[in-house]
C-alpha positions in Angstrom: 14.7 89.7 -49.1 14.2 85.8 -49.5 11.9 83.4 -47.4 14.0 81.6 -44.5 13.3 78.0 -44.2 12.8 78.3 -40.6 11.4 81.2 -38.4 10.1 82.4 -34.7 6.4 82.1 -33.7 5.0 82.0 -30.1 2.8 79.1 -29.9 0.2 77.4 -28.0 0.5 73.9 -26.9 -2.9 73.3 -25.4 -6.4 75.1 -24.0 -5.2 77.5 -21.3 -1.7 77.5 -21.6 0.8 80.3 -22.2 2.8 80.6 -25.5 6.2 79.5 -25.8 8.8 79.8 -29.0 8.9 77.6 -31.1 10.6 77.3 -35.1 8.2 77.2 -37.8 7.9 76.6 -41.7 5.7 77.7 -44.7 4.6 75.1 -47.0 5.1 76.2 -50.6 3.2 79.2 -52.1 -0.4 78.1 -53.9 -1.9 80.2 -56.9 -2.7 83.8 -55.4 -0.7 83.4 -52.3 2.3 85.7 -51.3 4.7 85.4 -47.8 5.1 88.2 -45.4 7.6 89.4 -42.9 5.2 90.5 -40.2 6.8 93.5 -38.8 4.2 94.5 -36.0 0.9 92.6 -35.1 -2.1 93.5 -33.2 -3.6 92.3 -29.8 -7.4 92.1 -29.9 -9.9 90.1 -27.4 -10.3 87.0 -29.4 -6.6 86.3 -28.9 -6.5 85.3 -25.0 -10.3 84.3 -25.3 -9.1 81.4 -28.0 -6.1 81.1 -25.6 -7.8 80.6 -22.7 -11.1 79.1 -24.1 -10.2 77.3 -27.6 -12.6 78.4 -29.2 -11.9 78.3 -33.3 -9.2 75.9 -32.6 -9.3 72.5 -34.6 -5.9 71.5 -33.7 -3.2 71.9 -30.8 -0.5 73.0 -30.8 -1.6 76.2 -32.9 -0.3 79.8 -33.6 -2.8 82.7 -32.7 -2.8 86.2 -34.0 -5.3 87.7 -36.2 -3.8 91.3 -37.3 -0.9 92.5 -38.2 0.7 94.3 -40.7 4.7 93.8 -42.9 6.7 93.3 -46.2 5.8 91.3 -49.1 9.2 89.1 -49.4 7.8 86.4 -52.0 5.0 85.9 -54.3 2.9 82.7 -55.4 2.0 82.0 -59.1 -0.9 84.1 -60.3 -0.5 87.1 -58.4 -0.6 90.7 -59.8 -1.9 92.5 -57.0 1.3 93.4 -54.8 4.9 92.9 -55.7 8.0 92.1 -53.2 8.8 94.9 -51.3 5.2 96.3 -50.9 3.9 97.1 -47.4 0.9 95.8 -46.8 -1.6 95.6 -43.8 -4.4 92.8 -43.2 -6.7 90.3 -41.1 -5.0 86.9 -40.5 -6.9 84.1 -41.2 -8.0 82.3 -37.3 -7.8 78.5 -37.8 -4.6 78.6 -40.5 -1.5 78.4 -38.7 0.1 79.6 -41.8 -2.1 82.8 -41.8 -1.7 84.0 -38.1 0.2 86.5 -36.9 2.4 85.7 -33.8 5.0 84.4 -35.8 7.5 86.6 -38.0 6.5 85.3 -41.3 3.1 84.0 -42.6 1.3 83.6 -45.8 -2.0 85.2 -46.9 -4.3 85.6 -50.2 -2.7 88.6 -51.9 -6.8 89.3 -52.6 -7.2 90.0 -48.6 -4.1 92.3 -48.3 -4.3 96.5 -47.7 -1.2 98.5 -48.8 -0.1 100.2 -46.1 -0.1 104.2 -47.3 3.5 106.1 -46.6 1.2 108.3 -44.2 1.5 105.6 -41.3 3.5 103.4 -39.8 3.3 99.9 -39.4 2.6 99.6 -35.9 -0.7 101.9 -36.8 -1.3 99.6 -39.9 -1.3 96.4 -38.3 -4.4 97.4 -36.1 -6.9 98.6 -38.5 -8.4 95.0 -40.4 -10.1 93.0 -37.7 -12.2 95.5 -36.0 -12.6 97.5 -38.9 -14.0 94.5 -40.9 -16.0 93.6 -37.8 -17.5 97.4 -38.2 -17.9 96.5 -41.6 -20.3 93.2 -41.6 -22.0 95.4 -38.3 -23.6 97.9 -41.3 -23.2 96.2 -44.6 -23.5 92.6 -44.6 -27.3 91.1 -44.2 -26.0 89.5 -40.6 -25.9 92.9 -40.0 -27.8 96.1 -40.8 -27.3 95.4 -44.5 -26.5 98.9 -46.0 -25.1 99.5 -49.0 -21.4 100.1 -48.4 -19.7 103.6 -49.2 -18.1 102.1 -52.3 -21.6 100.8 -53.5 -23.9 103.4 -55.8 -25.7 105.1 -53.6 -23.6 103.9 -50.3 -22.2 106.9 -49.2 -25.3 109.0 -48.7 -27.5 106.0 -47.2 -27.5 107.9 -44.1 -28.2 111.0 -45.2 -30.8 112.7 -42.6 -30.6 109.4 -40.0 -29.3 108.7 -37.0 -27.1 105.7 -35.8 -25.8 104.8 -32.1 -22.6 103.5 -31.5 -22.3 101.9 -28.4 -18.5 101.9 -27.7 -17.2 105.1 -29.3 -13.5 104.5 -28.2 -13.2 100.9 -28.3 -11.5 99.8 -31.6 -14.1 98.5 -33.2 -16.3 101.6 -31.6 -13.6 104.2 -33.3 -13.9 102.9 -36.7 -17.6 102.3 -36.4 -17.7 106.1 -36.2 -15.4 106.8 -39.3 -17.8 103.8 -41.4 -20.7 106.6 -40.1 -19.6 109.4 -41.6 -18.5 107.7 -44.8 -22.2 106.7 -45.5 -23.6 110.2 -44.8 -24.9 109.7 -41.6 -26.0 112.9 -40.4 -26.5 112.4 -36.5 -23.5 110.0 -35.1 -24.2 109.7 -31.6 -22.0 107.4 -29.2 -20.8 107.1 -25.9 -16.8 106.5 -24.0 -15.4 108.2 -20.6 -14.8 112.1 -21.1 -11.2 111.9 -22.1 -12.3 110.2 -25.6 -15.0 112.6 -26.5 -13.1 115.3 -28.5 -11.1 112.6 -29.8 -14.1 111.1 -31.1 -15.7 114.2 -32.4 -12.7 114.2 -34.8 -13.3 111.4 -36.3 -16.9 112.1 -37.0 -19.2 111.8 -34.3 -21.7 114.7 -33.8 -22.2 113.8 -30.2 -20.4 112.0 -27.2 -22.4 110.9 -24.3 -20.7 109.7 -21.0 -20.2 106.3 -20.8 -21.1 106.1 -16.9 -23.5 109.1 -16.2 -26.0 109.3 -19.1 -29.9 108.2 -19.0 -32.0 106.7 -21.8 -33.4 110.0 -21.6 -30.6 111.5 -22.8 -29.8 109.4 -25.7 -33.3 109.5 -26.7 -33.2 113.3 -26.8 -29.5 113.5 -28.0 -31.0 111.3 -31.1 -33.8 114.1 -31.3 -35.9 114.0 -34.7 -33.5 112.3 -36.8 -35.0 108.9 -37.7 -32.4 106.3 -36.0 -31.8 103.9 -38.6 -30.0 101.0 -35.8 -27.7 100.6 -33.0 -24.2 99.2 -33.0 -23.1 97.7 -29.9 -19.1 97.4 -30.5 -18.8 96.2 -26.5 -20.6 92.8 -26.5 -22.1 93.0 -22.9 -25.5 92.2 -21.9 -25.7 95.8 -20.3 -24.9 97.4 -23.9 -27.3 95.0 -26.1 -30.2 96.1 -23.3 -29.5 99.4 -23.3 -29.7 99.5 -27.4 -33.0 97.7 -26.9 -34.3 100.3 -24.7 -33.2 103.1 -27.3 -34.7 101.2 -30.2 -38.1 100.8 -28.4 -38.3 104.5 -26.6 -37.8 106.3 -30.2 -40.7 103.8 -31.5 -38.3 102.3 -34.4 -40.2 99.6 -36.0 -38.1 97.3 -38.1 -34.8 98.4 -36.8 -32.1 96.0 -34.6 -29.3 95.9 -32.4 -26.0 94.6 -34.3 -23.7 93.3 -31.6 -19.9 91.9 -31.6 -20.7 89.0 -29.4 -23.2 87.0 -29.0 -26.8 87.6 -29.0 -28.0 88.1 -25.1 -30.8 86.1 -23.9 -32.1 88.9 -21.9 -31.5 91.0 -24.6 -33.4 89.2 -27.2 -36.2 88.7 -25.0 -36.9 92.5 -24.1 -37.0 92.6 -27.8 -39.3 90.2 -28.4 -41.6 91.1 -25.4 -42.0 95.0 -25.7 -43.1 97.3 -28.6 -41.8 97.8 -31.3 -39.9 94.4 -31.6 -36.4 94.5 -31.6 -33.9 91.8 -33.3 -30.6 91.7 -31.9 -28.0 90.4 -34.2 -24.2 88.9 -33.2 -22.2 89.3 -36.2 -19.2 87.8 -36.6 -16.5 89.4 -38.9 -14.0 87.1 -40.4 -13.0 88.9 -43.7 -11.4 85.5 -44.9 -14.9 84.1 -44.8 -16.0 83.6 -48.5 -19.3 84.9 -47.4 -17.7 88.2 -46.8 -14.9 88.2 -49.7 -17.6 90.8 -51.1 -17.0 93.2 -48.0 -13.3 92.2 -47.5 -11.6 92.7 -50.6 -13.2 96.2 -51.6 -12.3 97.5 -48.3 -8.7 96.6 -48.4 -8.9 98.2 -51.5 -10.5 101.2 -50.5 -8.4 101.4 -47.1 -4.9 101.4 -48.6 -2.7 102.4 -51.2 -1.6 106.3 -51.7 -4.9 107.1 -52.9 -7.3 105.2 -50.3 -9.3 106.3 -47.4 -6.2 106.6 -44.8 -4.0 108.4 -47.4 -6.9 110.9 -48.1 -7.2 111.7 -44.5 -11.3 110.0 -44.3 -9.8 107.2 -42.1 -7.4 107.3 -39.2 -6.2 104.5 -37.8 -6.6 103.5 -33.7 -3.7 105.1 -31.5 -1.2 102.1 -30.7 1.0 101.4 -27.4 3.8 99.3 -27.9 4.8 96.5 -25.9 8.6 96.2 -26.2 10.1 92.5 -26.5 9.0 91.0 -29.4 7.5 87.6 -29.4 8.9 86.7 -26.2 6.9 89.3 -24.6 3.4 88.0 -26.2 1.8 86.9 -23.1 2.4 90.6 -21.1 1.0 91.9 -24.5 -2.0 89.5 -24.0 -2.3 90.4 -20.3 -2.1 94.2 -20.8 -5.1 93.8 -23.4 -7.1 91.7 -21.4 -6.7 94.2 -18.5 -8.0 96.8 -20.4 -6.8 99.5 -22.3 -8.6 102.6 -23.3 -8.8 104.0 -27.0 -5.5 102.0 -27.7 -4.5 99.1 -29.9 -1.7 96.8 -28.1 0.9 96.6 -30.3 3.7 93.9 -30.7 6.9 93.6 -33.0 7.8 89.9 -33.9 11.3 90.7 -34.6 12.2 92.5 -31.2 
């Protein structure tokens, strides 16, 4: 399969505007880059937030999208990890319109690609990388809790004898966080979700799933029990969940811990953590796997997730369930609206070639 001279892309002309379909092309591949035919791309909240508020955009018009799967169609110089025809999944590079995913083709550094195992579809693969990198950053980077990763020496047992609380277990990030906690050896994984997702989250590795709307602070404390609580990961990023994380740690009198959250640290949550004892740090994390300071995590993550002998193929890591919005790039606004309205326990996906 060859790379065409032009292809379709969903383009945003300016902040707050809807997508339109345009024709684009890729510049010549550089050293270590490959071209990919995108067969499925997932929708994440960051996509409609960038469209609505212009975050991370240096120049308009732009192409959004940051989670995808596809097929390698061309290789640049000095590539060795993948071959033409390989199925791959990856986190696109926000701000680089040749490496975003609301288009039919893109190019990526091969080091950031994971090979899609035969056991999953491209639609399933498309929703893995962005939210997994967010969870990996929260667990293993110094901006998060800074634990050894499961592939590091001792990383698969760092949670032995310990507990972790993950708020928002049925979110995309939450589902992957539960599985990372299991791969890190945590012996008490506590999360919350609506009742419809409780049993499923237990199959991913959660030991206890509390009701999202009808659980008291005391319930969290008693559920953690005698296990030392390592930290709280807030996968929702709201003020209420950040403050809940602080209260859980303070009620259990955990010294030197923190709440890591997928959004900016809330001022009220930070104040609560700073003014009551024991003090709790509230730290927001940003999981851009292409960022130079995170490549030490994102590259080995791709290697361990993908391939026929990786975590997914071995049944150690399960992709999010997906719901497909038909109509391809022409229906990107409906897919974004569906995500913005809220989906429960699933990832919204489109196929750019529909």
